[in-house]
Backbone and ligand atoms as CSV (ligand in chain L), in Angstrom:
chain,resi,resn,atom,element,x,y,z
A,1,MET,N,N,-64.631,34.289,34.373
A,1,MET,CA,C,-64.254,34.203,35.774
A,1,MET,C,C,-63.320,32.902,35.824
A,2,SER,N,N,-62.217,33.041,36.572
A,2,SER,CA,C,-61.439,31.774,36.826
A,2,SER,C,C,-61.964,31.009,37.872
A,3,GLU,N,N,-61.763,29.672,37.881
A,3,GLU,CA,C,-62.370,28.937,38.895
A,3,GLU,C,C,-61.545,28.941,40.288
A,4,LEU,N,N,-62.207,28.882,41.314
A,4,LEU,CA,C,-61.557,29.122,42.641
A,4,LEU,C,C,-60.851,27.721,42.913
A,5,LYS,N,N,-59.578,27.896,43.534
A,5,LYS,CA,C,-58.797,26.780,43.879
A,5,LYS,C,C,-58.854,26.498,45.443
A,6,LEU,N,N,-58.767,25.403,45.915
A,6,LEU,CA,C,-58.680,25.040,47.364
A,6,LEU,C,C,-57.319,24.884,47.717
A,7,CYS,N,N,-56.851,25.541,48.803
A,7,CYS,CA,C,-55.545,25.357,49.486
A,7,CYS,C,C,-55.310,23.791,49.607
A,8,GLN,N,N,-54.318,23.192,49.260
A,8,GLN,CA,C,-54.035,21.873,49.504
A,8,GLN,C,C,-53.390,21.417,50.871
A,9,GLY,N,N,-53.282,22.443,51.680
A,9,GLY,CA,C,-52.766,22.243,53.028
A,9,GLY,C,C,-53.612,21.304,53.808
A,10,THR,N,N,-52.942,20.276,54.475
A,10,THR,CA,C,-53.794,19.194,55.126
A,10,THR,C,C,-54.325,19.694,56.424
A,11,LYS,N,N,-53.783,20.816,56.834
A,11,LYS,CA,C,-54.494,21.458,58.216
A,11,LYS,C,C,-54.875,22.849,58.029
A,12,CYS,N,N,-55.138,23.202,56.749
A,12,CYS,CA,C,-55.547,24.622,56.524
A,12,CYS,C,C,-56.870,25.047,57.245
A,13,HIS,N,N,-57.890,24.105,57.324
A,13,HIS,CA,C,-59.079,24.392,58.027
A,13,HIS,C,C,-58.989,24.458,59.544
A,14,THR,N,N,-57.739,24.096,59.975
A,14,THR,CA,C,-57.651,24.136,61.600
A,14,THR,C,C,-57.112,25.332,62.057
A,15,TYR,N,N,-56.606,26.305,61.130
A,15,TYR,CA,C,-56.061,27.608,61.596
A,15,TYR,C,C,-57.343,28.539,61.711
A,16,HIS,N,N,-57.338,29.140,63.008
A,16,HIS,CA,C,-58.454,30.032,63.258
A,16,HIS,C,C,-58.212,31.443,62.886
A,17,THR,N,N,-58.528,31.802,61.695
A,17,THR,CA,C,-58.446,33.116,61.233
A,17,THR,C,C,-59.862,33.583,60.593
A,18,GLN,N,N,-60.097,34.694,60.793
A,18,GLN,CA,C,-61.468,35.384,60.309
A,18,GLN,C,C,-61.935,34.903,58.936
A,19,ASP,N,N,-60.946,34.990,58.067
A,19,ASP,CA,C,-61.380,34.652,56.785
A,19,ASP,C,C,-61.611,33.174,56.453
A,20,ARG,N,N,-61.207,32.384,57.336
A,20,ARG,CA,C,-61.468,30.816,57.244
A,20,ARG,C,C,-62.903,30.581,57.790
A,21,LEU,N,N,-63.427,31.419,58.752
A,21,LEU,CA,C,-64.636,31.325,59.334
A,21,LEU,C,C,-65.806,31.526,58.541
A,22,LYS,N,N,-66.573,30.424,58.002
A,22,LYS,CA,C,-67.555,30.702,56.934
A,22,LYS,C,C,-68.844,29.829,57.283
A,23,GLY,N,N,-69.902,30.238,56.657
A,23,GLY,CA,C,-71.044,29.541,56.833
A,23,GLY,C,C,-72.150,30.592,57.405
A,24,GLN,N,N,-73.372,30.003,57.613
A,24,GLN,CA,C,-74.577,30.774,58.046
A,24,GLN,C,C,-74.384,31.106,59.591
A,25,GLN,N,N,-74.910,32.212,59.981
A,25,GLN,CA,C,-74.853,32.620,61.295
A,25,GLN,C,C,-75.241,31.549,62.334
A,26,GLY,N,N,-74.483,31.308,63.279
A,26,GLY,CA,C,-74.824,30.156,64.455
A,26,GLY,C,C,-74.456,28.931,63.850
A,27,ASN,N,N,-73.928,28.724,62.582
A,27,ASN,CA,C,-73.516,27.418,62.027
A,27,ASN,C,C,-72.210,27.542,61.199
A,28,LYS,N,N,-71.318,28.438,61.748
A,28,LYS,CA,C,-69.919,28.719,61.058
A,28,LYS,C,C,-68.977,27.721,61.513
A,29,THR,N,N,-68.020,27.337,60.491
A,29,THR,CA,C,-67.045,26.406,60.676
A,29,THR,C,C,-65.696,27.116,60.112
A,30,TYR,N,N,-64.577,26.634,60.573
A,30,TYR,CA,C,-63.360,27.040,59.991
A,30,TYR,C,C,-63.163,26.237,58.797
A,31,GLN,N,N,-62.930,26.801,57.725
A,31,GLN,CA,C,-62.812,26.086,56.274
A,31,GLN,C,C,-61.512,26.238,55.636
A,32,THR,N,N,-61.220,25.306,54.758
A,32,THR,CA,C,-60.168,25.252,53.760
A,32,THR,C,C,-60.199,26.552,53.072
A,33,ARG,N,N,-59.160,27.464,52.973
A,33,ARG,CA,C,-59.157,28.556,52.040
A,33,ARG,C,C,-59.407,28.396,50.556
A,34,ARG,N,N,-60.120,29.227,49.947
A,34,ARG,CA,C,-60.438,29.012,48.582
A,34,ARG,C,C,-60.147,30.361,47.818
A,35,ARG,N,N,-59.208,30.405,46.880
A,35,ARG,CA,C,-58.879,31.611,46.198
A,35,ARG,C,C,-58.813,31.379,44.688
A,36,SER,N,N,-58.727,32.385,43.922
A,36,SER,CA,C,-58.445,32.183,42.600
A,36,SER,C,C,-57.025,31.947,42.219
A,37,SER,N,N,-56.195,32.351,43.166
A,37,SER,CA,C,-54.668,31.953,42.985
A,37,SER,C,C,-53.983,31.987,44.435
A,38,PHE,N,N,-52.999,31.106,44.558
A,38,PHE,CA,C,-51.975,31.221,45.719
A,38,PHE,C,C,-50.731,31.384,45.376
A,39,TYR,N,N,-50.103,31.811,46.326
A,39,TYR,CA,C,-48.494,32.273,46.090
A,39,TYR,C,C,-47.509,31.109,46.330
A,40,TYR,N,N,-47.919,30.111,47.079
A,40,TYR,CA,C,-46.918,29.181,47.614
A,40,TYR,C,C,-47.132,27.794,46.917
A,41,GLY,N,N,-46.024,26.943,46.799
A,41,GLY,CA,C,-45.970,25.703,46.283
A,41,GLY,C,C,-46.536,25.618,44.965
A,42,ASN,N,N,-46.139,26.314,44.115
A,42,ASN,CA,C,-46.505,26.320,42.723
A,42,ASN,C,C,-48.061,26.609,42.546
A,43,GLY,N,N,-48.565,27.486,43.452
A,43,GLY,CA,C,-49.892,27.806,43.401
A,43,GLY,C,C,-50.964,26.966,44.084
A,44,ASN,N,N,-50.395,26.150,44.923
A,44,ASN,CA,C,-51.172,25.096,45.602
A,44,ASN,C,C,-51.543,25.475,47.113
A,45,PHE,N,N,-50.909,26.305,47.532
A,45,PHE,CA,C,-51.054,26.611,48.947
A,45,PHE,C,C,-51.184,27.991,49.369
A,46,CYS,N,N,-52.088,28.359,50.369
A,46,CYS,CA,C,-52.288,29.706,50.699
A,46,CYS,C,C,-51.189,30.331,51.681
A,47,SER,N,N,-50.415,29.390,52.123
A,47,SER,CA,C,-49.368,29.975,53.058
A,47,SER,C,C,-48.083,28.993,52.998
A,48,LEU,N,N,-47.021,29.447,53.579
A,48,LEU,CA,C,-45.815,28.609,53.635
A,48,LEU,C,C,-46.212,27.608,54.747
A,49,ASN,N,N,-46.894,27.892,55.708
A,49,ASN,CA,C,-47.317,26.989,56.829
A,49,ASN,C,C,-48.213,25.948,56.174
A,50,CYS,N,N,-49.110,26.148,55.389
A,50,CYS,CA,C,-49.873,25.026,54.650
A,50,CYS,C,C,-49.091,24.236,53.835
A,51,GLN,N,N,-48.044,24.787,53.155
A,51,GLN,CA,C,-47.198,23.979,52.263
A,51,GLN,C,C,-46.317,23.091,53.094
A,52,ASN,N,N,-45.687,23.518,54.260
A,52,ASN,CA,C,-45.082,22.745,55.357
A,52,ASN,C,C,-45.847,21.713,55.694
A,53,ASP,N,N,-47.069,21.963,56.174
A,53,ASP,CA,C,-47.907,20.913,56.710
A,53,ASP,C,C,-48.122,19.761,55.670
A,54,TRP,N,N,-48.378,20.199,54.455
A,54,TRP,CA,C,-48.694,19.186,53.463
A,54,TRP,C,C,-47.309,18.331,53.315
A,55,PHE,N,N,-46.158,18.916,53.274
A,55,PHE,CA,C,-44.870,18.048,53.138
A,55,PHE,C,C,-44.622,17.386,54.331
A,56,ASN,N,N,-44.854,17.754,55.510
A,56,ASN,CA,C,-44.677,16.992,56.728
A,56,ASN,C,C,-45.707,15.773,56.896
A,57,ASP,N,N,-46.893,15.837,56.174
A,57,ASP,CA,C,-47.809,14.885,56.272
A,57,ASP,C,C,-47.548,13.811,55.045
A,58,LEU,N,N,-47.327,14.461,53.918
A,58,LEU,CA,C,-47.267,13.585,52.655
A,58,LEU,C,C,-45.860,13.546,51.776
A,59,GLY,N,N,-44.932,14.420,52.201
A,59,GLY,CA,C,-43.825,14.562,51.343
A,59,GLY,C,C,-42.997,13.181,51.244
A,60,ASP,N,N,-42.860,12.425,52.255
A,60,ASP,CA,C,-42.060,11.137,52.123
A,60,ASP,C,C,-42.824,10.176,51.116
A,61,ARG,N,N,-44.237,10.189,51.313
A,61,ARG,CA,C,-44.801,9.299,50.317
A,61,ARG,C,C,-44.752,9.809,48.733
A,62,ALA,N,N,-44.869,11.230,48.742
A,62,ALA,CA,C,-44.505,11.832,47.537
A,62,ALA,C,C,-43.102,11.478,46.876
A,63,ILE,N,N,-42.203,11.603,47.631
A,63,ILE,CA,C,-40.798,11.325,47.290
A,63,ILE,C,C,-40.668,9.866,46.826
A,64,ASN,N,N,-41.190,8.975,47.672
A,64,ASN,CA,C,-41.253,7.410,47.340
A,64,ASN,C,C,-41.924,7.112,46.130
A,65,HIS,N,N,-43.008,7.941,45.833
A,65,HIS,CA,C,-43.771,7.604,44.797
A,65,HIS,C,C,-43.058,8.024,43.369
A,66,PHE,N,N,-42.465,9.256,43.434
A,66,PHE,CA,C,-41.780,9.742,42.280
A,66,PHE,C,C,-40.457,9.221,42.004
A,67,GLY,N,N,-39.787,8.638,43.218
A,67,GLY,CA,C,-38.461,8.319,42.867
A,67,GLY,C,C,-37.513,8.918,43.922
A,68,ARG,N,N,-37.180,8.263,44.942
A,68,ARG,CA,C,-36.332,8.829,46.077
A,68,ARG,C,C,-34.805,8.734,45.314
A,69,LEU,N,N,-34.272,10.003,45.530
A,69,LEU,CA,C,-32.745,9.868,44.841
A,69,LEU,C,C,-31.853,8.983,45.815
A,70,THR,N,N,-31.068,8.141,45.137
A,70,THR,CA,C,-30.374,7.013,45.817
A,70,THR,C,C,-28.912,7.161,45.453
A,71,GLU,N,N,-28.456,7.944,44.452
A,71,GLU,CA,C,-27.201,8.120,44.159
A,71,GLU,C,C,-26.903,9.621,44.093
A,72,ILE,N,N,-25.584,9.987,44.487
A,72,ILE,CA,C,-25.269,11.461,44.394
A,72,ILE,C,C,-25.182,11.820,42.945
A,73,LYS,N,N,-25.615,13.075,42.736
A,73,LYS,CA,C,-25.573,13.709,41.420
A,73,LYS,C,C,-24.442,14.616,41.271
A,74,HIS,N,N,-23.885,14.675,40.147
A,74,HIS,CA,C,-22.779,15.457,39.712
A,74,HIS,C,C,-22.944,16.595,38.882
A,75,LEU,N,N,-22.530,17.749,39.099
A,75,LEU,CA,C,-22.628,18.869,38.057
A,75,LEU,C,C,-21.568,18.745,37.178
A,76,THR,N,N,-22.004,18.450,35.832
A,76,THR,CA,C,-20.960,18.346,34.786
A,76,THR,C,C,-21.309,19.353,33.615
A,77,GLU,N,N,-20.494,19.407,32.543
A,77,GLU,CA,C,-20.858,20.260,31.383
A,77,GLU,C,C,-22.357,19.944,30.984
A,78,ASP,N,N,-22.681,18.608,30.900
A,78,ASP,CA,C,-23.856,18.147,30.278
A,78,ASP,C,C,-25.120,18.629,31.055
A,79,ASN,N,N,-24.965,18.972,32.258
A,79,ASN,CA,C,-26.240,19.359,33.070
A,79,ASN,C,C,-25.948,20.731,33.819
A,80,ALA,N,N,-25.146,21.462,33.116
A,80,ALA,CA,C,-24.813,22.657,34.036
A,80,ALA,C,C,-25.501,24.011,33.367
A,81,TRP,N,N,-26.406,23.667,32.419
A,81,TRP,CA,C,-27.071,24.855,31.663
A,81,TRP,C,C,-28.210,25.422,32.721
A,82,GLN,N,N,-28.093,26.707,32.816
A,82,GLN,CA,C,-29.099,27.532,33.597
A,82,GLN,C,C,-29.556,28.766,32.850
A,83,LYS,N,N,-30.877,28.838,32.901
A,83,LYS,CA,C,-31.690,29.884,32.222
A,83,LYS,C,C,-31.386,31.284,32.990
A,84,THR,N,N,-31.109,32.423,32.350
A,84,THR,CA,C,-31.032,33.727,33.062
A,84,THR,C,C,-31.515,34.683,31.997
A,85,HIS,N,N,-31.476,35.865,32.333
A,85,HIS,CA,C,-31.732,36.964,31.503
A,85,HIS,C,C,-30.774,38.324,31.712
A,86,ASP,N,N,-30.504,38.981,30.779
A,86,ASP,CA,C,-29.704,40.142,30.791
A,86,ASP,C,C,-30.321,41.318,30.056
A,87,TRP,N,N,-29.675,42.476,29.873
A,87,TRP,CA,C,-30.300,43.439,29.240
A,87,TRP,C,C,-29.205,43.951,28.257
A,88,ASN,N,N,-29.571,44.162,26.945
A,88,ASN,CA,C,-28.627,44.686,25.912
A,88,ASN,C,C,-28.408,45.995,25.994
A,89,SER,N,N,-27.718,46.565,25.086
A,89,SER,CA,C,-27.461,48.056,25.208
A,89,SER,C,C,-28.630,48.990,24.847
A,90,ASN,N,N,-29.569,48.346,24.242
A,90,ASN,CA,C,-30.937,49.067,24.103
A,90,ASN,C,C,-31.739,48.907,25.250
A,91,ASP,N,N,-31.358,48.228,26.410
A,91,ASP,CA,C,-32.161,48.061,27.617
A,91,ASP,C,C,-33.283,47.073,27.229
A,92,GLU,N,N,-33.067,46.250,26.222
A,92,GLU,CA,C,-33.979,45.177,25.948
A,92,GLU,C,C,-33.624,43.902,26.665
A,93,THR,N,N,-34.679,43.043,27.161
A,93,THR,CA,C,-34.274,41.811,27.811
A,93,THR,C,C,-33.799,40.899,26.914
A,94,VAL,N,N,-32.632,40.142,27.141
A,94,VAL,CA,C,-32.152,39.160,26.437
A,94,VAL,C,C,-32.144,37.778,27.202
A,95,TYR,N,N,-32.627,36.746,26.636
A,95,TYR,CA,C,-32.752,35.602,27.423
A,95,TYR,C,C,-31.510,34.618,27.013
A,96,VAL,N,N,-30.874,34.193,28.008
A,96,VAL,CA,C,-29.606,33.340,27.647
A,96,VAL,C,C,-29.668,31.912,28.524
A,97,TYR,N,N,-28.926,30.966,27.956
A,97,TYR,CA,C,-28.606,29.717,28.823
A,97,TYR,C,C,-27.107,29.855,29.155
A,98,VAL,N,N,-26.709,29.824,30.368
A,98,VAL,CA,C,-25.284,29.952,30.647
A,98,VAL,C,C,-24.839,28.597,31.271
A,99,ASN,N,N,-23.702,28.191,30.873
A,99,ASN,CA,C,-23.286,26.808,31.248
A,99,ASN,C,C,-22.454,27.008,32.479
A,100,GLN,N,N,-22.772,26.671,33.712
A,100,GLN,CA,C,-22.171,26.854,35.030
A,100,GLN,C,C,-20.707,26.391,35.137
A,101,ILE,N,N,-20.364,25.417,34.248
A,101,ILE,CA,C,-18.937,24.925,34.157
A,101,ILE,C,C,-18.210,25.517,33.193
A,102,THR,N,N,-18.612,25.860,31.916
A,102,THR,CA,C,-17.781,26.243,30.872
A,102,THR,C,C,-18.004,27.817,30.764
A,103,ASN,N,N,-18.937,28.417,31.255
A,103,ASN,CA,C,-19.430,29.684,31.051
A,103,ASN,C,C,-19.879,30.085,29.692
A,104,GLU,N,N,-19.996,29.029,28.880
A,104,GLU,CA,C,-20.463,29.400,27.551
A,104,GLU,C,C,-22.057,29.917,27.737
A,105,ARG,N,N,-22.391,30.910,26.792
A,105,ARG,CA,C,-23.627,31.475,26.893
A,105,ARG,C,C,-24.296,31.285,25.603
A,106,ARG,N,N,-25.522,30.982,25.514
A,106,ARG,CA,C,-26.195,30.708,24.174
A,106,ARG,C,C,-27.520,31.516,24.457
A,107,THR,N,N,-27.932,32.418,23.376
A,107,THR,CA,C,-29.075,33.200,23.373
A,107,THR,C,C,-30.242,32.244,23.237
A,108,ILE,N,N,-31.442,32.468,23.931
A,108,ILE,CA,C,-32.605,31.714,23.651
A,108,ILE,C,C,-33.741,32.654,23.481
A,109,THR,N,N,-34.854,32.232,23.003
A,109,THR,CA,C,-36.085,33.046,22.783
A,109,THR,C,C,-36.756,33.181,24.164
A,110,GLU,N,N,-37.606,34.212,24.287
A,110,GLU,CA,C,-38.338,34.307,25.461
A,110,GLU,C,C,-39.218,33.150,25.561
A,111,GLN,N,N,-39.783,32.592,24.609
A,111,GLN,CA,C,-40.638,31.414,24.571
A,111,GLN,C,C,-39.854,30.107,25.148
A,112,GLN,N,N,-38.547,29.951,24.788
A,112,GLN,CA,C,-37.853,28.877,25.247
A,112,GLN,C,C,-37.428,29.233,26.822
A,113,TYR,N,N,-37.321,30.569,27.176
A,113,TYR,CA,C,-37.001,30.901,28.567
A,113,TYR,C,C,-38.220,30.417,29.383
A,114,ASP,N,N,-39.469,30.748,28.927
A,114,ASP,CA,C,-40.717,30.454,29.660
A,114,ASP,C,C,-41.161,29.074,29.812
A,115,ASP,N,N,-40.645,28.246,28.749
A,115,ASP,CA,C,-41.038,26.782,28.574
A,115,ASP,C,C,-40.217,26.053,29.666
A,116,ARG,N,N,-41.019,25.534,30.642
A,116,ARG,CA,C,-40.317,24.618,31.708
A,116,ARG,C,C,-39.736,23.430,31.370
A,117,ASN,N,N,-40.176,22.976,30.131
A,117,ASN,CA,C,-39.612,21.712,29.566
A,117,ASN,C,C,-38.447,21.746,28.571
A,118,TYR,N,N,-38.164,23.206,28.377
A,118,TYR,CA,C,-37.030,23.216,27.257
A,118,TYR,C,C,-35.765,23.323,28.142
A,119,THR,N,N,-34.753,22.628,27.662
A,119,THR,CA,C,-33.451,22.563,28.338
A,119,THR,C,C,-32.406,22.090,27.420
A,120,LEU,N,N,-31.290,22.476,27.720
A,120,LEU,CA,C,-29.983,22.200,27.010
A,120,LEU,C,C,-29.323,20.874,27.668
A,121,ASN,N,N,-29.761,20.780,28.952
A,121,ASN,CA,C,-29.097,19.662,29.842
A,121,ASN,C,C,-29.455,18.421,29.190
A,122,THR,N,N,-28.505,17.559,29.194
A,122,THR,CA,C,-28.703,16.189,28.638
A,122,THR,C,C,-28.718,15.115,29.624
A,123,THR,N,N,-28.259,15.367,30.799
A,123,THR,CA,C,-28.190,14.345,31.861
A,123,THR,C,C,-28.856,15.006,33.249
L,1,ZN,ZN,ZN,-54.003,26.872,53.590
């Protein structure tokens, strides 16, 4: 059994829905949602609403903590690689990196495609 996760929304428990109302009869409270998985915010939020609540309450602090962008970024050949996939003539999935500037295409493995840390971008 996978462990249940709590929605990280800062106001999740304040929304009056039947599924949030829990506890013993006569002593029920609205509670933070708990699920085996969530669809929003990289699996951290039960709804877009909760994701937005979190960002409105904590987003500025998170950006300042991890580093606020202070200079304009430029798309160049060195950082224009994007992962995508195609189908070959046998209808098999082919994973490729496409450079958005040069249109160069390089085949990559499914493992490289799925690896969030794998990149051809150097800047
Ligand atoms: Zn929530």
